[in-house]
VOMARSE-687086 format. One record per residue (C-alpha): x negated, y, z. Coordinates in pm, 1 decimal. Layout:
c1 / c2 / c3
X / Y / Z
...
//
This chain:
c1 / c2 / c3
-2578.5 / -8668.2 / 4238.8
-2211.1 / -8691.2 / 4161.4
-1982.5 / -8983.9 / 4242.1
-1822.6 / -9171.2 / 3955.6
-1454.6 / -9209.4 / 4047.4
-1310.2 / -9366.4 / 3730.6
-1286.8 / -9725.1 / 3839.0
-1016.3 / -9989.8 / 3803.0
-833.3 / -9980.4 / 3470.9
-1019.0 / -9654.3 / 3395.2
-814.9 / -9462.1 / 3646.5
-956.5 / -9198.6 / 3881.2
-983.1 / -9300.2 / 4245.8
-857.8 / -9018.8 / 4465.6
-1055.9 / -9066.8 / 4784.6
-968.7 / -8725.8 / 4939.2
-854.8 / -8755.5 / 5298.6
-935.2 / -9126.7 / 5289.9
-618.5 / -9205.6 / 5092.1
-799.9 / -9414.2 / 4824.0
-526.6 / -9393.4 / 4567.3
-558.0 / -9443.6 / 4191.0
-420.6 / -9158.1 / 3974.9
-202.0 / -9306.6 / 3698.0
-95.4 / -8967.1 / 3570.0
273.8 / -8988.9 / 3665.0
221.7 / -9146.1 / 4011.1
-34.3 / -9290.1 / 4248.2
-113.4 / -9656.4 / 4300.3
-222.7 / -9790.1 / 4637.1
-455.7 / -10093.2 / 4583.9
-427.8 / -10186.3 / 4950.6
-65.7 / -10299.4 / 4901.0
-65.5 / -10344.5 / 4522.0
222.8 / -10101.6 / 4478.7
293.6 / -9748.3 / 4357.9
391.7 / -9493.4 / 4619.1
690.0 / -9355.6 / 4421.5
943.8 / -9511.6 / 4188.1
890.7 / -9563.9 / 3815.6
1041.2 / -9283.7 / 3606.4
1163.4 / -9554.6 / 3365.7
1297.9 / -9786.5 / 3640.7
1651.4 / -9779.5 / 3499.0
1518.3 / -9972.6 / 3196.0
1379.6 / -10245.7 / 3423.8
1655.1 / -10310.5 / 3676.0
1530.3 / -10668.6 / 3722.6
1212.3 / -10540.9 / 3890.9
1129.0 / -10326.2 / 4192.7
1052.6 / -9966.9 / 4087.4
734.6 / -9969.3 / 4290.0
572.3 / -10275.9 / 4120.8
246.9 / -10257.6 / 3929.1
268.4 / -10412.3 / 3577.7
605.1 / -10575.6 / 3668.9
418.0 / -10789.6 / 3922.7
224.4 / -10963.7 / 3636.9
-120.1 / -10798.1 / 3599.0
-247.5 / -11090.8 / 3395.5
1.6 / -11033.0 / 3118.6
57.5 / -10651.9 / 3138.6
-143.0 / -10328.4 / 3182.5
-19.0 / -10006.0 / 3333.9
-140.2 / -9699.5 / 3148.5
53.0 / -9407.5 / 3303.0
261.9 / -9571.6 / 3579.0
566.9 / -9584.5 / 3355.7
710.1 / -9908.5 / 3223.6
550.1 / -10250.7 / 3214.9
262.7 / -10161.9 / 2976.6
153.0 / -10377.3 / 2687.0
189.8 / -10757.0 / 2670.0
-107.6 / -10981.0 / 2632.5
-268.5 / -10988.3 / 2287.2
-224.8 / -10609.8 / 2250.8
-349.5 / -10488.8 / 2588.6
-486.8 / -10726.9 / 2842.8
-725.1 / -10993.7 / 2713.7
-686.9 / -11195.1 / 3039.4
-340.2 / -11293.7 / 2919.4
-482.9 / -11450.7 / 2605.8
-737.3 / -11638.3 / 2816.3
-465.7 / -11756.2 / 3059.5
-245.8 / -11878.7 / 2770.2
-541.4 / -12064.2 / 2624.2
-599.4 / -12250.2 / 2949.4
-230.3 / -12318.6 / 2977.9
-223.2 / -12491.1 / 2638.4
-535.5 / -12692.7 / 2711.9
-397.7 / -12815.7 / 3046.7
-52.9 / -12879.5 / 2896.1
-211.1 / -13096.7 / 2621.1
-402.6 / -13293.4 / 2878.7
-110.0 / -13349.0 / 3113.4
114.5 / -13445.6 / 2822.1
-110.7 / -13737.1 / 2731.4
-25.5 / -13944.4 / 3039.9
262.9 / -14068.4 / 3241.5
240.1 / -14237.1 / 3581.4
483.9 / -14504.9 / 3702.9
522.8 / -14673.0 / 4043.4
742.6 / -14984.5 / 4052.1
889.4 / -15174.4 / 4348.8
1044.4 / -15499.5 / 4236.2
1189.3 / -15843.4 / 4312.5
1113.7 / -16114.6 / 4056.1
1290.1 / -16440.5 / 4007.4
1091.7 / -16661.8 / 3761.1
1073.3 / -17010.7 / 3609.3
733.5 / -17107.9 / 3467.1
655.4 / -17399.2 / 3234.2
286.8 / -17476.1 / 3169.4
266.8 / -17574.0 / 2806.4
-107.1 / -17657.1 / 2789.8
-422.2 / -17629.7 / 2986.3
-789.0 / -17678.1 / 2899.9
-1085.9 / -17572.2 / 3111.5
-1019.3 / -17214.6 / 3229.5
-748.4 / -17147.6 / 2972.8
-381.5 / -17204.0 / 3017.3
-72.7 / -17151.2 / 2793.6
255.1 / -17095.4 / 2978.5
609.4 / -16983.6 / 2920.8
791.4 / -16777.8 / 3187.5
1158.3 / -16680.5 / 3212.4
1209.6 / -16383.6 / 3452.2
1485.1 / -16178.2 / 3605.9
1331.1 / -15864.4 / 3751.5
1513.7 / -15603.0 / 3957.3
1309.2 / -15289.1 / 4007.3
1311.7 / -14933.7 / 4132.3
1076.5 / -14711.1 / 3932.4
941.5 / -14362.6 / 3996.1
813.7 / -14206.5 / 3671.7
599.6 / -13893.4 / 3676.8
588.0 / -13699.7 / 3349.5
355.2 / -13395.1 / 3378.9
411.7 / -13267.8 / 3023.4
651.5 / -12993.1 / 3147.4
438.4 / -12876.9 / 3441.4
259.2 / -12620.1 / 3230.3
579.4 / -12512.9 / 3052.0
749.8 / -12308.2 / 3326.6
1107.0 / -12190.1 / 3309.4
1210.9 / -11831.0 / 3289.3
1163.3 / -11785.0 / 3662.3
816.8 / -11942.9 / 3645.2
908.6 / -12261.2 / 3829.4
914.8 / -12631.5 / 3752.9
1186.1 / -12827.0 / 3931.8
1125.8 / -13181.8 / 4060.1
1373.7 / -13351.4 / 3821.7
1165.8 / -13230.3 / 3528.1
854.0 / -13411.3 / 3660.7
983.7 / -13711.3 / 3858.0
1244.3 / -13950.8 / 3735.0
1394.7 / -14244.7 / 3921.6
1525.0 / -14560.1 / 3755.3
1694.5 / -14869.2 / 3892.6
1737.7 / -15163.5 / 3655.5
1748.5 / -15540.1 / 3612.9
1562.5 / -15686.1 / 3315.4
1565.3 / -16040.3 / 3177.5
1258.6 / -16152.1 / 2977.1
1087.6 / -16458.3 / 2826.5
712.2 / -16447.5 / 2810.3
454.9 / -16673.4 / 2642.2
101.8 / -16616.7 / 2779.7
-246.2 / -16739.7 / 2685.7
-477.6 / -16668.8 / 2978.9
-845.3 / -16730.4 / 3055.9
-993.6 / -16692.7 / 3399.1
-1362.4 / -16689.1 / 3475.0
-1546.1 / -16608.4 / 3800.1
-1843.1 / -16376.8 / 3808.0
-2030.8 / -16361.6 / 4140.6
-1712.8 / -16472.7 / 4318.4
-1479.6 / -16218.8 / 4144.1
-1206.4 / -16353.8 / 3913.0
-1201.2 / -16192.5 / 3568.1
-881.0 / -16256.4 / 3371.3
-813.5 / -16197.3 / 3007.8
-472.3 / -16267.3 / 2855.6
-258.0 / -16232.2 / 2541.3
116.8 / -16236.6 / 2583.6
436.6 / -16199.2 / 2389.3
749.3 / -16087.9 / 2582.0
1109.7 / -16096.2 / 2451.8
1324.0 / -15851.4 / 2643.5
1677.7 / -16002.6 / 2646.3
1819.7 / -15678.9 / 2789.3
1721.8 / -15445.9 / 2501.0
1604.1 / -15703.9 / 2240.2
1257.5 / -15555.6 / 2211.9
939.7 / -15765.0 / 2161.2
613.6 / -15660.8 / 2328.3
266.4 / -15798.0 / 2250.0
5.6 / -15719.2 / 2518.6
-373.2 / -15779.0 / 2552.8
-497.3 / -15734.5 / 2910.0
-814.7 / -15756.7 / 3110.9
-783.6 / -15767.7 / 3490.5
-1002.5 / -15812.9 / 3797.3
-875.3 / -16001.1 / 4101.6
-606.3 / -16260.8 / 4165.5
-375.3 / -16333.1 / 3872.6
-206.0 / -16660.1 / 3951.3
150.4 / -16647.7 / 3826.2
357.8 / -16471.5 / 4095.5
60.3 / -16434.8 / 4333.1
-119.7 / -16128.8 / 4211.6
-360.5 / -15873.4 / 4355.4
-542.9 / -15717.6 / 4069.9
-653.3 / -15409.3 / 3884.5
-589.8 / -15406.6 / 3513.2
-618.0 / -15233.6 / 3179.9
-411.9 / -15326.6 / 2877.5
-288.4 / -15224.4 / 2540.4
57.1 / -15310.0 / 2409.7
276.7 / -15284.5 / 2099.7
653.4 / -15292.7 / 2134.6
889.6 / -15350.5 / 1840.3
1233.4 / -15212.7 / 1924.3
1564.7 / -15338.0 / 1793.6
1619.7 / -15020.2 / 1584.3
1300.6 / -15082.1 / 1392.8
1082.6 / -14833.2 / 1573.4
766.6 / -14923.9 / 1760.3
572.3 / -14798.9 / 2063.9
201.6 / -14830.4 / 2124.9
59.8 / -14777.2 / 2473.1
-262.6 / -14809.7 / 2669.6
-235.1 / -14848.3 / 3051.8
-448.1 / -14892.9 / 3361.3
-331.2 / -14966.7 / 3712.8
-304.0 / -15205.3 / 4006.6
-49.6 / -15476.9 / 4089.8
38.0 / -15664.5 / 4407.0
291.0 / -15944.5 / 4396.8
357.6 / -16207.0 / 4673.7
589.8 / -16508.9 / 4646.9
841.6 / -16564.1 / 4927.8
981.6 / -16888.6 / 4781.2
816.4 / -17140.0 / 4549.4
867.5 / -17486.7 / 4422.2
716.7 / -17669.1 / 4125.5
855.9 / -17430.5 / 3866.4
1071.4 / -17160.7 / 4032.9
946.1 / -16862.7 / 4231.0
1101.3 / -16561.6 / 4409.6
856.7 / -16282.5 / 4472.0
833.5 / -15920.7 / 4578.8
576.0 / -15672.3 / 4459.9
466.0 / -15321.9 / 4362.9
274.5 / -15185.7 / 4069.0
125.7 / -14850.2 / 3984.0
4.0 / -14762.7 / 3635.9
-95.4 / -14469.0 / 3427.4
1.0 / -14488.5 / 3056.6
-83.9 / -14313.9 / 2735.0
139.0 / -14351.5 / 2431.3
-52.6 / -14326.4 / 2101.5
5.2 / -14351.2 / 1731.1
-149.7 / -14630.4 / 1525.4
//
C-alpha cells in the first residue's frame, strides 16, 4: 500500500533521507523551523521581510502556493483570515462598550441637612475634590497599528484635576439582615465645567456622607454647557474615610473603582 505524501497545504512531503521537507515547486519548506531553505525568487519585491519567511510570517492571512511572494490575502485564499477578522470585530465591539476608571482623591466638603424623616434624608453638599484618575479605554486594543502593537498611552490615560461641585441628594437607607441598602437620587452642578448631572444609585454597604465603604450601581444623565448630553451606566466600589470632621465640614481621603458604559437614549 502506497504512502500518501500530499499533506499540509496540498504540498508533497519529501521524506527521503529523513529530511521531511515540503515541496513548494520553487523551493523547499522546513516545517521544523517554519522557514524555507532558500531565498524567495521575488524577495526584492518584499524588502521589508526576510527572504526565508513562509507567507510573510503571517500564515493566518496569507497562503504560499509556489514559494514565491506572500500568496493571497484573506478572503481570496485563506478562510482562517476571515474567521480571525470576525473574532477581532466581535471582541473590539465588546471592549469598546466599557471604560474602567480608578480614582484616588482628597475631598473637602460642607454638608447641610435640609430635611429628614424616618430613613430618608435630603441634604445639600458643596465639595472641592482633588483627584488622580487612571482611565482604561480598551476600544483600541483590537485595532492594532501597522506594526501590530498597541502602546500603553492608547489604553491608559492619567488625569489630575480639581473639581468644585454642589450636590442635592435624596437618600433612603434600609437594613436587611444587618446589611445597609442605600438608594439615592442626586443632582450635581459642576462649577468647573458648568455641567449638570442627575444620578440614580443603589448601593450596598456604608454610605454616610464622607464615610463610605460600598459597592454600587448607578445610571446618570449629564447636560453639558454646549447643549450636548451624556448617558452612562456604572458599577463599582468606593472607600472614603474622613480625617477631619466637625458639625458641617469634612476633609476625607478615598479611592473609587468603576466600570462605565455610555449609551444613547
